[in-house]
C-alpha positions, 0 to 999 in steps of 0.5 A: 088358897092362902099360905102363911109367911113370916114378915118383919115390919117396923114397930110404927108400921105395926101400930098403924096396921093395928089402928086401921085393921079390924081385929084379926084382919091384918092379913086381909089388909096387907093383901089388899095393900100389896095388890093395890100397890102392884096394880098401881105400879103396873099401870104406871109402868105401862104408861111410862112405857107407852110414853117412851115408845111415843117419844122414841117414834115421834120423829119417824111418825112426823116424817110419815105424816109429812110424806102422806100430807100431800096425798091426804090433802089431794084426797080432801080437795077431790071430795069438796066439789062432790059435796058442793054438787050434792047441794 
């Protein structure tokens, strides 16, 4: 489904559009460009949100890792003798 809209573009943009869009395909090129731009922005926003979330939780995550390190180390040490006995 398509819908007609009116947009205003600078002359330089229209000249560029006419150079790259096959005759009669301005709408297709503009649609593809908008979709590409919006998709790229969405990915960029997601990446930035994940980065900010990781940074804001970094101190908490480090504290949790430090609290559990001794438990993890103990479990690791318990598996070593069992592995030696199997040889």
